[in-house]
C-alpha positions, 0 to 999 in steps of 0.5 A, spaced: 017 231 417 023 230 422 025 236 425 032 238 425 035 237 432 040 242 432 040 247 426 045 252 425 044 259 426 043 263 420 048 268 422 053 262 421 051 261 413 051 268 412 058 268 415 060 263 410 057 266 404 061 273 406 067 269 406 066 266 399 065 273 396 071 275 400 066 281 403 068 284 410 063 285 415 063 293 413 062 291 406 056 286 407 053 291 412 053 296 406 050 292 401 045 289 406 043 296 408 044 295 415 049 297 421 055 293 422 053 292 429 047 289 427 050 284 422 055 283 427 050 281 432 047 276 427 053 273 424 055 271 432 048 268 433 046 274 438 041 277 434 036 274 429 035 275 422 029 279 421 024 279 415 028 286 413 035 283 413 031 276 409 029 281 404 036 284 403 039 277 403 034 275 397 036 282 393 043 279 393 040 273 390 042 269 397 036 265 397 029 268 398 027 271 404 022 266 406 028 261 406 031 265 411 025 266 416 024 259 416 031 257 418 031 263 423 024 260 425 027 252 426 033 255 430 029 259 435 024 253 435 030 248 437 033 253 442 026 253 445 026 245 445 033 245 449 031 250 454 024 246 455 028 239 456 033 242 460 028 246 465 
C-alpha cells in the first residue's frame, strides 16, 4: 500500500461537511457535544480528532469512528515524516 504524502488534516474534511450542512461552528459543536473552542481548534488544524470526537462524528452519520481515527493517524504520521526529513 502506498502512503499519502500530504494527507489533509481531518478538520478540513469536517469543515467541508459543516459548509454542506450549513451549520455554524457553534451549531456543530452543540451537535457533537464539544465546546466551540475545541471544534474550532480541530477545524483549523491545531488539535487532533480525538476518539471521543470521532464517535460523535459517527453518531452524526459522518463515516465511522475508525475512519476518523485512521485519518488523524495518517495525517500525524505524514507530519512526523516531514519533520524527520527536515531535520
